[in-house]
Biopython code that builds the backbone (N, CA, C, O; Angstrom):
import numpy as np
from Bio.PDB.StructureBuilder import StructureBuilder

atoms = [
    (1, "MET", "N", (0.732, -1.154, -0.378)),
    (1, "MET", "CA", (0.220, -0.307, -0.128)),
    (1, "MET", "C", (0.970, 1.298, -0.332)),
    (1, "MET", "O", (2.121, 1.472, 0.069)),
    (2, "TYR", "N", (0.328, 2.211, -0.869)),
    (2, "TYR", "CA", (1.102, 3.953, -0.629)),
    (2, "TYR", "C", (0.157, 4.447, -0.640)),
    (2, "TYR", "O", (-0.941, 4.149, -1.112)),
    (3, "TYR", "N", (0.751, 5.765, 0.224)),
    (3, "TYR", "CA", (0.353, 6.653, 0.620)),
    (3, "TYR", "C", (0.727, 7.873, 0.123)),
    (3, "TYR", "O", (1.886, 8.267, 0.257)),
    (4, "LEU", "N", (-0.309, 8.669, -0.566)),
    (4, "LEU", "CA", (-0.132, 10.050, -1.271)),
    (4, "LEU", "C", (0.024, 11.018, -0.016)),
    (4, "LEU", "O", (-0.810, 10.574, 0.773)),
    (5, "TYR", "N", (0.621, 12.057, 0.560)),
    (5, "TYR", "CA", (0.339, 12.932, 1.440)),
    (5, "TYR", "C", (0.329, 14.504, 0.737)),
    (5, "TYR", "O", (0.379, 14.683, -0.480)),
    (6, "ILE", "N", (0.259, 15.531, 1.692)),
    (6, "ILE", "CA", (0.549, 16.521, 1.771)),
    (6, "ILE", "C", (0.686, 17.353, 3.334)),
    (6, "ILE", "O", (-0.152, 17.648, 4.187)),
    (7, "LEU", "N", (2.245, 17.567, 3.223)),
    (7, "LEU", "CA", (2.076, 18.234, 4.785)),
    (7, "LEU", "C", (2.028, 19.817, 4.588)),
    (7, "LEU", "O", (2.460, 20.370, 3.576)),
    (8, "LYS", "N", (1.494, 20.434, 5.590)),
    (8, "LYS", "CA", (1.347, 21.939, 5.983)),
    (8, "LYS", "C", (2.959, 21.994, 6.816)),
    (8, "LYS", "O", (3.359, 21.099, 7.561)),
    (9, "CYS", "N", (3.548, 22.964, 6.559)),
    (9, "CYS", "CA", (4.506, 23.670, 6.660)),
    (9, "CYS", "C", (4.735, 24.887, 7.907)),
    (9, "CYS", "O", (3.834, 25.714, 8.045)),
    (10, "ALA", "N", (5.725, 24.948, 8.627)),
    (10, "ALA", "CA", (5.582, 26.202, 9.586)),
    (10, "ALA", "C", (5.314, 27.602, 8.777)),
    (10, "ALA", "O", (4.683, 28.586, 9.164)),
    (11, "ASP", "N", (5.873, 27.422, 7.749)),
    (11, "ASP", "CA", (5.811, 28.754, 7.072)),
    (11, "ASP", "C", (4.289, 28.777, 6.068)),
    (11, "ASP", "O", (3.977, 29.764, 5.403)),
    (12, "LYS", "N", (3.599, 27.719, 6.113)),
    (12, "LYS", "CA", (2.190, 27.706, 5.750)),
    (12, "LYS", "C", (2.330, 27.318, 4.165)),
    (12, "LYS", "O", (1.318, 27.295, 3.464)),
    (13, "THR", "N", (3.836, 26.965, 3.535)),
    (13, "THR", "CA", (3.652, 26.277, 2.468)),
    (13, "THR", "C", (3.465, 24.509, 2.118)),
    (13, "THR", "O", (3.761, 23.740, 3.032)),
    (14, "LEU", "N", (3.142, 24.126, 1.242)),
    (14, "LEU", "CA", (2.197, 23.017, 1.216)),
    (14, "LEU", "C", (3.621, 21.939, 0.814)),
    (14, "LEU", "O", (4.562, 22.509, 0.263)),
    (15, "TYR", "N", (3.748, 20.529, 1.070)),
    (15, "TYR", "CA", (4.719, 19.403, 0.537)),
    (15, "TYR", "C", (4.087, 18.629, 0.326)),
    (15, "TYR", "O", (3.192, 18.304, 1.107)),
    (16, "THR", "N", (4.377, 17.824, -1.205)),
    (16, "THR", "CA", (3.420, 16.457, -1.150)),
    (16, "THR", "C", (4.525, 15.691, -2.023)),
    (16, "THR", "O", (5.349, 15.931, -2.905)),
    (17, "GLY", "N", (4.135, 14.823, -1.391)),
    (17, "GLY", "CA", (5.176, 13.266, -1.675)),
    (17, "GLY", "C", (4.184, 11.747, -1.158)),
    (17, "GLY", "O", (3.000, 11.625, -0.846)),
    (18, "ILE", "N", (5.010, 11.031, -1.231)),
    (18, "ILE", "CA", (4.121, 9.709, -1.246)),
    (18, "ILE", "C", (5.568, 8.743, -0.163)),
    (18, "ILE", "O", (6.757, 8.976, 0.055)),
    (19, "THR", "N", (4.535, 7.577, 0.277)),
    (19, "THR", "CA", (5.554, 6.515, 1.039)),
    (19, "THR", "C", (4.998, 5.364, 1.089)),
    (19, "THR", "O", (4.421, 5.036, 0.052)),
    (20, "THR", "N", (4.974, 4.635, 1.946)),
    (20, "THR", "CA", (4.740, 3.131, 2.337)),
    (20, "THR", "C", (4.544, 3.275, 3.700)),
    (20, "THR", "O", (3.952, 2.311, 4.186)),
    (21, "ASP", "N", (4.873, 4.255, 4.577)),
    (21, "ASP", "CA", (4.694, 4.020, 6.241)),
    (21, "ASP", "C", (4.657, 5.665, 6.335)),
    (21, "ASP", "O", (5.579, 6.474, 6.443)),
    (22, "LEU", "N", (3.055, 5.865, 6.243)),
    (22, "LEU", "CA", (2.661, 7.289, 6.747)),
    (22, "LEU", "C", (3.757, 7.851, 7.974)),
    (22, "LEU", "O", (4.756, 8.556, 7.829)),
    (23, "GLY", "N", (3.222, 7.311, 9.120)),
    (23, "GLY", "CA", (3.750, 7.804, 10.169)),
    (23, "GLY", "C", (5.323, 8.390, 10.642)),
    (23, "GLY", "O", (5.784, 9.348, 11.263)),
    (24, "ARG", "N", (6.056, 6.569, 9.580)),
    (24, "ARG", "CA", (7.291, 6.981, 9.864)),
    (24, "ARG", "C", (7.996, 8.195, 9.175)),
    (24, "ARG", "O", (9.104, 8.639, 9.473)),
    (25, "ARG", "N", (7.093, 8.687, 8.126)),
    (25, "ARG", "CA", (8.141, 9.462, 6.988)),
    (25, "ARG", "C", (7.114, 11.203, 7.501)),
    (25, "ARG", "O", (7.586, 12.304, 7.216)),
    (26, "VAL", "N", (6.319, 11.109, 7.936)),
    (26, "VAL", "CA", (6.237, 12.571, 9.216)),
    (26, "VAL", "C", (6.988, 12.567, 9.878)),
    (26, "VAL", "O", (7.565, 13.654, 9.861)),
    (27, "ALA", "N", (7.444, 11.808, 10.646)),
    (27, "ALA", "CA", (8.210, 11.744, 11.914)),
    (27, "ALA", "C", (9.801, 12.039, 11.414)),
    (27, "ALA", "O", (10.743, 12.388, 12.125)),
    (28, "GLU", "N", (9.790, 11.797, 10.029)),
    (28, "GLU", "CA", (11.348, 11.710, 9.332)),
    (28, "GLU", "C", (11.188, 13.211, 8.905)),
    (28, "GLU", "O", (12.211, 13.883, 9.034)),
    (29, "HIS", "N", (9.803, 14.006, 8.299)),
    (29, "HIS", "CA", (10.061, 14.963, 7.960)),
    (29, "HIS", "C", (9.902, 16.048, 9.232)),
    (29, "HIS", "O", (10.069, 17.215, 8.876)),
    (30, "ASN", "N", (9.663, 15.892, 10.384)),
    (30, "ASN", "CA", (9.567, 16.470, 11.476)),
    (30, "ASN", "C", (11.055, 16.184, 12.110)),
    (30, "ASN", "O", (11.244, 17.134, 12.870)),
    (31, "GLY", "N", (12.121, 15.378, 12.151)),
    (31, "GLY", "CA", (13.298, 15.304, 12.792)),
    (31, "GLY", "C", (14.213, 14.747, 12.158)),
    (31, "GLY", "O", (14.973, 15.474, 11.519)),
    (32, "VAL", "N", (14.379, 13.557, 12.148)),
    (32, "VAL", "CA", (15.648, 13.554, 11.552)),
    (32, "VAL", "C", (16.212, 13.736, 10.445)),
    (32, "VAL", "O", (15.451, 14.383, 9.724)),
    (33, "LYS", "N", (17.523, 13.402, 9.747)),
    (33, "LYS", "CA", (18.225, 14.126, 8.509)),
    (33, "LYS", "C", (17.419, 13.625, 7.195)),
    (33, "LYS", "O", (17.315, 14.276, 6.155)),
    (34, "ILE", "N", (16.835, 12.261, 7.457)),
    (34, "ILE", "CA", (16.049, 11.832, 5.942)),
    (34, "ILE", "C", (15.201, 12.459, 5.229)),
    (34, "ILE", "O", (14.955, 12.149, 4.063)),
    (35, "GLY", "N", (14.556, 13.593, 5.966)),
    (35, "GLY", "CA", (13.422, 14.192, 5.962)),
    (35, "GLY", "C", (13.715, 15.152, 4.533)),
    (35, "GLY", "O", (14.863, 15.548, 4.330)),
    (36, "ALA", "N", (12.604, 15.495, 3.565)),
    (36, "ALA", "CA", (13.072, 16.301, 2.368)),
    (36, "ALA", "C", (13.749, 17.103, 2.734)),
    (36, "ALA", "O", (13.739, 17.292, 3.950)),
    (37, "ARG", "N", (14.601, 17.906, 1.933)),
    (37, "ARG", "CA", (15.664, 19.036, 2.143)),
    (37, "ARG", "C", (14.506, 20.240, 2.361)),
    (37, "ARG", "O", (14.694, 21.204, 3.103)),
    (38, "TYR", "N", (13.510, 20.056, 1.731)),
    (38, "TYR", "CA", (12.319, 21.446, 1.441)),
    (38, "TYR", "C", (11.968, 21.202, 2.959)),
    (38, "TYR", "O", (12.417, 22.206, 3.511)),
    (39, "THR", "N", (11.397, 20.388, 3.935)),
    (39, "THR", "CA", (10.945, 20.278, 4.521)),
    (39, "THR", "C", (11.844, 20.884, 5.747)),
    (39, "THR", "O", (11.223, 21.760, 6.349)),
    (40, "ARG", "N", (13.301, 20.604, 6.323)),
    (40, "ARG", "CA", (14.050, 20.774, 6.936)),
    (40, "ARG", "C", (14.305, 22.094, 7.506)),
    (40, "ARG", "O", (14.703, 22.252, 8.660)),
    (41, "GLY", "N", (13.975, 23.429, 6.341)),
    (41, "GLY", "CA", (14.350, 24.582, 7.085)),
    (41, "GLY", "C", (12.737, 24.903, 7.280)),
    (41, "GLY", "O", (12.651, 26.104, 7.023)),
    (42, "ARG", "N", (11.418, 24.406, 7.610)),
    (42, "ARG", "CA", (9.990, 24.253, 7.395)),
    (42, "ARG", "C", (9.731, 23.686, 8.898)),
    (42, "ARG", "O", (8.505, 23.642, 9.003)),
    (43, "ARG", "N", (10.123, 23.386, 9.699)),
    (43, "ARG", "CA", (9.674, 22.557, 10.421)),
    (43, "ARG", "C", (8.907, 23.584, 11.492)),
    (43, "ARG", "O", (9.080, 24.803, 11.483)),
    (44, "PRO", "N", (8.007, 22.856, 12.439)),
    (44, "PRO", "CA", (7.475, 21.704, 12.144)),
    (44, "PRO", "C", (6.358, 21.306, 11.066)),
    (44, "PRO", "O", (5.583, 22.194, 10.712)),
    (45, "VAL", "N", (6.230, 19.993, 10.513)),
    (45, "VAL", "CA", (5.188, 20.013, 9.545)),
    (45, "VAL", "C", (3.866, 19.534, 10.122)),
    (45, "VAL", "O", (3.860, 19.140, 11.288)),
    (46, "LYS", "N", (2.619, 19.532, 9.327)),
    (46, "LYS", "CA", (1.350, 19.151, 10.023)),
    (46, "LYS", "C", (1.005, 18.323, 8.521)),
    (46, "LYS", "O", (1.269, 18.752, 7.398)),
    (47, "LEU", "N", (0.394, 17.125, 8.834)),
    (47, "LEU", "CA", (-0.155, 16.536, 8.175)),
    (47, "LEU", "C", (-1.568, 16.745, 7.792)),
    (47, "LEU", "O", (-2.400, 16.358, 8.612)),
    (48, "VAL", "N", (-1.939, 17.216, 6.836)),
    (48, "VAL", "CA", (-3.274, 17.449, 6.123)),
    (48, "VAL", "C", (-4.059, 16.820, 5.524)),
    (48, "VAL", "O", (-5.277, 16.977, 5.613)),
    (49, "PHE", "N", (-3.469, 15.971, 4.787)),
    (49, "PHE", "CA", (-4.160, 14.735, 3.752)),
    (49, "PHE", "C", (-3.234, 13.807, 2.927)),
    (49, "PHE", "O", (-2.172, 14.003, 2.335)),
    (50, "SER", "N", (-4.059, 12.680, 3.115)),
    (50, "SER", "CA", (-3.649, 11.593, 3.124)),
    (50, "SER", "C", (-4.279, 10.741, 1.942)),
    (50, "SER", "O", (-5.504, 10.850, 1.994)),
    (51, "LYS", "N", (-3.926, 10.047, 1.045)),
    (51, "LYS", "CA", (-4.937, 8.879, 0.324)),
    (51, "LYS", "C", (-4.230, 7.720, -0.117)),
    (51, "LYS", "O", (-3.157, 7.795, -0.715)),
    (52, "LYS", "N", (-4.878, 6.516, 0.199)),
    (52, "LYS", "CA", (-4.039, 5.199, -0.227)),
    (52, "LYS", "C", (-4.310, 4.882, -1.479)),
    (52, "LYS", "O", (-5.391, 5.121, -2.016)),
    (53, "PHE", "N", (-3.013, 4.131, -2.213)),
    (53, "PHE", "CA", (-3.603, 3.834, -3.371)),
    (53, "PHE", "C", (-2.572, 1.994, -3.245)),
    (53, "PHE", "O", (-1.640, 1.666, -2.510)),
    (54, "LYS", "N", (-3.297, 1.246, -4.281)),
    (54, "LYS", "CA", (-2.730, -0.037, -4.400)),
    (54, "LYS", "C", (-0.982, -0.099, -4.848)),
    (54, "LYS", "O", (-0.086, -0.808, -4.388)),
    (55, "SER", "N", (-0.960, 0.658, -5.627)),
    (55, "SER", "CA", (0.300, 0.430, -6.631)),
    (55, "SER", "C", (1.146, 1.657, -6.325)),
    (55, "SER", "O", (0.719, 2.546, -5.588)),
    (56, "ARG", "N", (2.185, 1.697, -6.819)),
    (56, "ARG", "CA", (3.462, 2.870, -6.273)),
    (56, "ARG", "C", (2.971, 3.755, -7.541)),
    (56, "ARG", "O", (2.597, 4.901, -7.297)),
    (57, "SER", "N", (2.948, 3.267, -8.954)),
    (57, "SER", "CA", (2.942, 3.658, -10.088)),
    (57, "SER", "C", (1.777, 4.673, -10.052)),
    (57, "SER", "O", (2.187, 5.807, -10.300)),
    (58, "THR", "N", (0.252, 4.598, -9.785)),
    (58, "THR", "CA", (-0.665, 5.321, -9.106)),
    (58, "THR", "C", (-0.551, 6.493, -8.632)),
    (58, "THR", "O", (-0.915, 7.546, -9.154)),
    (59, "ALA", "N", (0.295, 6.220, -6.973)),
    (59, "ALA", "CA", (0.384, 7.046, -6.152)),
    (59, "ALA", "C", (1.234, 8.001, -6.898)),
    (59, "ALA", "O", (1.017, 9.209, -6.803)),
    (60, "LEU", "N", (2.473, 7.392, -7.854)),
    (60, "LEU", "CA", (3.463, 8.529, -8.240)),
    (60, "LEU", "C", (2.414, 9.548, -9.200)),
    (60, "LEU", "O", (2.408, 10.779, -9.184)),
    (61, "LYS", "N", (1.691, 8.799, -9.886)),
    (61, "LYS", "CA", (1.224, 9.614, -11.101)),
    (61, "LYS", "C", (0.339, 10.811, -10.519)),
    (61, "LYS", "O", (0.398, 11.996, -10.848)),
    (62, "GLU", "N", (-0.648, 10.103, -9.402)),
    (62, "GLU", "CA", (-1.510, 11.317, -8.551)),
    (62, "GLU", "C", (-0.439, 12.394, -7.905)),
    (62, "GLU", "O", (-0.554, 13.601, -8.117)),
    (63, "GLU", "N", (0.658, 11.811, -7.063)),
    (63, "GLU", "CA", (1.666, 13.109, -7.026)),
    (63, "GLU", "C", (1.857, 14.189, -8.278)),
    (63, "GLU", "O", (1.062, 15.107, -8.480)),
    (64, "CYS", "N", (2.659, 14.017, -8.826)),
    (64, "CYS", "CA", (2.509, 14.342, -9.929)),
    (64, "CYS", "C", (1.750, 15.701, -10.517)),
    (64, "CYS", "O", (2.162, 16.851, -10.673)),
    (65, "ARG", "N", (0.537, 15.108, -10.761)),
    (65, "ARG", "CA", (-0.741, 15.734, -10.785)),
    (65, "ARG", "C", (-0.947, 16.907, -9.728)),
    (65, "ARG", "O", (-1.050, 18.068, -10.125)),
    (66, "ILE", "N", (-0.998, 16.628, -8.563)),
    (66, "ILE", "CA", (-1.244, 17.577, -7.679)),
    (66, "ILE", "C", (0.001, 18.589, -7.571)),
    (66, "ILE", "O", (-0.248, 19.783, -7.405)),
    (67, "LYS", "N", (1.269, 18.170, -7.655)),
    (67, "LYS", "CA", (2.481, 18.766, -7.898)),
    (67, "LYS", "C", (2.188, 20.119, -9.051)),
    (67, "LYS", "O", (2.793, 21.188, -8.962)),
    (68, "LYS", "N", (1.302, 19.864, -9.957)),
    (68, "LYS", "CA", (1.406, 20.657, -11.186)),
    (68, "LYS", "C", (0.195, 21.933, -10.712)),
    (68, "LYS", "O", (0.129, 23.039, -11.249)),
    (69, "MET", "N", (-0.719, 21.431, -9.557)),
    (69, "MET", "CA", (-1.867, 22.342, -9.394)),
    (69, "MET", "C", (-1.279, 23.870, -8.737)),
    (69, "MET", "O", (-0.118, 24.279, -8.719)),
    (70, "THR", "N", (-2.385, 24.451, -8.278)),
    (70, "THR", "CA", (-2.016, 25.517, -7.616)),
    (70, "THR", "C", (-2.090, 25.602, -6.450)),
    (70, "THR", "O", (-2.696, 24.687, -5.894)),
    (71, "ARG", "N", (-1.659, 26.439, -5.797)),
    (71, "ARG", "CA", (-1.613, 26.308, -4.081)),
    (71, "ARG", "C", (-3.675, 26.135, -3.863)),
    (71, "ARG", "O", (-4.225, 25.138, -3.396)),
    (72, "LYS", "N", (-4.212, 27.085, -4.234)),
    (72, "LYS", "CA", (-5.365, 27.418, -4.392)),
    (72, "LYS", "C", (-6.046, 26.070, -4.689)),
    (72, "LYS", "O", (-6.680, 25.881, -3.651)),
    (73, "GLU", "N", (-6.255, 25.160, -5.391)),
    (73, "GLU", "CA", (-6.283, 24.260, -6.148)),
    (73, "GLU", "C", (-6.165, 23.017, -4.945)),
    (73, "GLU", "O", (-7.065, 22.358, -4.426)),
    (74, "LYS", "N", (-4.520, 22.978, -4.704)),
    (74, "LYS", "CA", (-4.214, 21.796, -3.378)),
    (74, "LYS", "C", (-5.082, 22.111, -2.206)),
    (74, "LYS", "O", (-5.318, 21.183, -1.432)),
    (75, "ILE", "N", (-5.731, 23.608, -1.897)),
    (75, "ILE", "CA", (-6.421, 23.501, -0.742)),
    (75, "ILE", "C", (-7.838, 23.348, -0.669)),
    (75, "ILE", "O", (-8.365, 23.213, 0.436)),
    (76, "LYS", "N", (-8.591, 23.353, -1.830)),
    (76, "LYS", "CA", (-9.728, 22.454, -2.359)),
    (76, "LYS", "C", (-9.641, 21.388, -1.883)),
    (76, "LYS", "O", (-10.586, 20.890, -1.271)),
    (77, "ILE", "N", (-8.230, 20.638, -2.083)),
    (77, "ILE", "CA", (-8.332, 19.079, -2.256)),
    (77, "ILE", "C", (-8.349, 18.904, -0.505)),
    (77, "ILE", "O", (-9.141, 18.230, 0.154)),
    (78, "ILE", "N", (-7.470, 19.550, -0.125)),
    (78, "ILE", "CA", (-7.156, 19.428, 0.991)),
    (78, "ILE", "C", (-8.927, 19.531, 2.465)),
    (78, "ILE", "O", (-9.250, 18.841, 3.433)),
    (79, "LYS", "N", (-9.438, 20.582, 1.883)),
    (79, "LYS", "CA", (-10.687, 20.426, 2.613)),
    (79, "LYS", "C", (-11.715, 19.561, 2.095)),
    (79, "LYS", "O", (-12.540, 19.060, 2.859)),
    (80, "LEU", "N", (-11.732, 19.306, 0.610)),
    (80, "LEU", "CA", (-12.657, 17.959, 1.006)),
    (80, "LEU", "C", (-12.544, 16.688, 1.384)),
    (80, "LEU", "O", (-13.297, 15.790, 1.007)),
    (81, "LYS", "N", (-11.485, 16.543, 2.235)),
    (81, "LYS", "CA", (-10.883, 15.306, 2.687)),
    (81, "LYS", "C", (-12.156, 14.864, 3.681)),
    (81, "LYS", "O", (-12.103, 13.814, 4.322)),
]
sb = StructureBuilder()
sb.init_structure("model")
sb.init_model(0)
sb.init_chain("A")
sb.init_seg("    ")
for serial, (resi, resn, name, xyz) in enumerate(atoms, 1):
    if name == "N":
        sb.init_residue(resn, " ", resi, " ")
    sb.init_atom(name, np.array(xyz, "f"), 0.0, 1.0, " ", f" {name:<3s}", serial, name[0])
structure = sb.get_structure()
């Protein structure tokens, strides 16, 4: 199982990614050096959206689609949750 997730950073920006272990990945973004370079200087981060996918391919396609969206469009997705 793969998860697509959106994080809200301390500076109010949004970060999108995929993972197989949502809890571990959010903890990595908030603490250890393994977190994405983007989120390191924007801690703490908060999980605001997640969705399950059966395959990595499908999750990656959705991640790509969301990353191309405007901030306004991403906020709409988060609010629909």
